[in-house]
N, C-alpha and C positions, 0 to 999 in steps of 0.2 A: 799506460805503457804495457801493463800486463796483458790487457786485451789485445793491444796491437800484435805483440809477439805470438799470442794465441792464434790470431788470425793468420800470420804469416808462417806458421809451423810447416804447412805443406811445402811452401816454396823453400824454406831452409832446408827441409829434408831432401827435396829434390836436388838442391844446390850440393848438399854434402855427398849425395850418391854420385853426382857429376864429378865431384872431386875425386872420387874412388875410381870411377870408370875411365877417365882420361888417361891417367898414368898406367892403368890396367891395359888399355889398347895400345900404347907404346910398348909396354912389355910384351904384350902377345904378339905384336907385329914385328918383333925382333930389331926394330930401328935402334940403332946404336946412339941414343941421345945422352948427354951428361945429365945427370940427376939434378944438378943445379938450375939448368934451363927448366926442367919440368917444375920444379919447385918455385923457380921464379914466376912462370906463368900461372902457377896456381895462387900465389900471393897477389899478383895483380888482379886476377879474377875475383879473389877475396875482398880486396880493397874497393873494387868497383861495386860488388854486391853490398858491402856494408854502406857505402855512400848511397845507394839506391835505396836502403832500408831508411836511412836518415831523412833522405828527401822525401819518401813516401809518408814517413811519420809526421814531418814537418806539414805536409799537405792536409794530413787526415786526422791530427791530434784532436781538433775540436770534436770531430764525429765520434772518436773512440771515447773521449771524455764525456761526451753527452751520453752514449750508449752505456758507459760505466754507471751513471746514475739516471736510470730511466724515469724515476718519479721527479727529478728536477726537469727532464726534458718534457714530461707531460704537463708540468706547471708552466714552463716557458718554452712553448713550441716554436716560437720564432726566434730563439737564440742563434747568433751566427755559428756556422759550421764549416766555414772556409770556402774556397773558390774551386776546389778540384772537382772533375767531373762526377766523381762519386759522391762527393759532398753535396753538390748542386742537386743530384738525383735523390739522394735521401731527404735534403731539405724540402724539395718539391713534394715528395711523398708525404711528409710530416705536415707540411702546410695544407695540402689538399685534405688530409684526414682531419685536420683541425677546422677547416672550413666546414666540411660535412658534420663534423660533431656540433659546431655552433649552430648550423642550420638545423639540425635535429633538435637540440636544445630549444630553439625558438619555436619550432612547430609544437613540441611538448608543452612549452609554456603557454602558446597561444591556446592549445586545446585545454589546458588546466584552466586558464582564465575563462574560457567559454563555458567549462563544466560548473565553475564556481558560479557564473552569472545564471546558468541555467538553475542550478540547486536553489540559489537565493529566490529566484523568481517562483520556483515551485513550492517553495516552503511558504512564502508569502500568499501564493494562491491557495494553498491548503488551509492557512489560517482563516481565510474567509468562511468556508463551509463549517469549520469548527466554531466559529462565533455565532453563525446562526443556528447551529445545534445547541450552543450554550444559551442563547436567548429563548429558544423553544422549551428548553428544560425548566426554565424559571416558572413556566406555567404548568408543569407537571409535578404533582406532589406524592405519587406513589413510590414503591420501594424501587421499582425499576429505574426510576431517574437517578437514584444514588448509584446504581451500578453503571449507568451510561456516563454518569459524571466522572466516574473513577477511571473509565476507559477514555475519556475525553483528556483528563489530566495527563494520563499515559502518552497519548498521541501527541499532546501539546509539548511534553518534556522531549519526546522522541524527534519532534520537528526542530525543537531549539538545539538539540545535539547534532543534528544534521547541519544546520545553519552555521553553528560554531566551528564544526569540524571543517566544512568547506572554506570557511574564512581564515582558517589558521594559518594557510601558506601565504596570505596576505595580511598577516597581523600587524605589521609595521605600519599599514595605512588605515588600520581600524581600531585603534586605542588612542586613549587620552588619559595622561597621568594627571591626577588632582590629589589634593588632601582630603581624606575621607575619615569620617568617625567610624571606627571599627564596630561599634556598638549598634549604630544605625543600620550599617550594612547587614550585620548578623540578624537583627530584627527584621529588617525588609526581607531577607531570604527565608526566614521562618514564616513570615506572613504570606509569601507567595506559595509557600508548600503547607500551609495549615490544613488544608483538606486531607493531604496525606497523613499528616500526625494524627488528626481526628480519626480517620478511617483505621488506622492501625493501633490506635489507642496508645500512642507513644506521647510522652510529655517532654517538650523543651525545656531545659534548665540553663539559664544564661547567668554567668557569673563573670563579670568584668571589673577589674581593678581600675577605678577612676575612669576619666574621659580619654580614651586611647585614640590616637590617629595614625594613620598609615598613609603613604603615597602609592596609589595603585590606579588601576581603571574600574569604575564601579560596575560596568556591564560585564566585563570578564571575570571579575571577582565574585559577582552574584552567581554567575553561571558555574564557576568552580564550586562555591558553597553549596549550590542546588544538588550538584553530582554527589557531594560528600554527604549531605543531609538525606538524600533520597537513599543512598546505600545504607546509611546508618539506621534509617527506618525499616527499609524493606528487609534487612537481615537481622532485626530484632523480634524477639518474641513478644507479642502484645500482652502475654499474661502478666499478672501481678505488678502492673504499673511501671513498666520500664521507661527509661529516661535516655534522653540524648543530652549530654552535658557539653556546654560551650563554655570554655574558660579562657579568658585573654588577660595577659600580664606582661609586664616588662621583665626582661631577663638580661641584665648586662647592656650590651648595645643593640639588643633587638627586642622587637614586639612579637609576642607569641600568642597563637591561638591554638588551643586543644580542642578537637571536636572528638568526644568520647561517647561510644554507644555501649550498650549492655547486651550486644546481639550474640550471634553464633560464632564469632571470630574467624580467623583464617589458619589453616594448617601450616606448618612449619615448612613444608615442601613447596608451598604455594606463595608464601609471603614475599620471596625475592622475585617473583614474576608478575605480581599483580599490577604493576604500571606498564606491562608490555601490551601492545594493541591487540584487541579480540581475545585476551586471555580471560577466562571466567574461573577456572579453578573448580576444585571438587565441590565447594559450596556453591559457586555460581550456577553450576550445572543442576542443582536442585531447585534454583529458581529460573524458571524458564524465561524471565523478562530480561535477564542479564544479557548485555551485549558485549561486555569486555572492553568497551571504549571510554567509560566514565573516568576511570582513574587515569588511564593514558592521556586523555585530554587535559586533566587536572595538572599533570607533570609537565606537559608541554607549555601549557599557557603559564604556569608558575616560572619556568626557565625564561620565558619571554618577558614576563612581567619583572623578573628579578627577585622574587621571593623563594624562599625554600620551602619543600613540602616533604614530610617524612610519614612513615606509617609504621605502627607497632600493634601487634595483635597476638593473641593466643586463643587457641581453640576453646570454644564454649565459654570464654571469658571476656569477649567484645573486642573492640578495635578502637585505637586512637589514631587520628590523623592530626598532624602537627603543621601548621603553617607558621612561617616566621619572616619577619621583615626588618630590614636594617633601619635603625631610627635616624632621622634627618636632623641634623644639627642646625 
């Protein structure tokens, strides 16, 4: 109602101006007409004008109500707006915009799917030359082979990150929840990254209370653990036998996994942004291999898998990443 009156303010203003002009014309013309007749004419004109406003509001109240709540109109663009010519014109405009929006969304979705397919094929094609180089290195025993092997591991992890990042938008069709032994998944992740631990001189320390099980997707879970373990090792000082400690336990109705490193830590001004995409932070810029995508992907995957992930850190005192899963009854 308020928007309607605001829209009609110019018309109401002109009407009031007319009500002042008509008596003034009679008065200036010098015609002797009783004041009662003039007032009667003004009353009839006012009644007609008020009736017009009521009729107009009845015709357009759906339009004004929709315009008063634009968010609702965006969510429900095909809601009824009445049959007045103005309402029909606005409805046609909104429907055309919605059709254009849906068409653009469809085109964007198609391009995104094509890009995902291309990235998947490209990653798998790149794995072939990496495997050939890996086989070739097995016949090489000099110091150069170790450096090449390290670079191969980096390339392999980079390709895995690209592959999982491209699949993230199609996550619902690319995961399978099953009952997993948390200890087996942790040990498997460490085994996949054993060369990194050895190269950096970091010791993994597994501490698991009993035989803990969780419900999750093994492939995505290993990818998340690899990101966290890679960060823990890369940001740790290899001097004096540093460790990465993995502690699993039950707390209340949740199963907890803590991954604690003894590395350089994260500054207080950066810790609230480490899960943002492409954010590397002050310490990340010191390590040129940092992409700023690892923790972002961990958070996104955790949200889709239904587990929680938290990060605690102090500068020069290490970082703790905590995963937690709700226990199934």
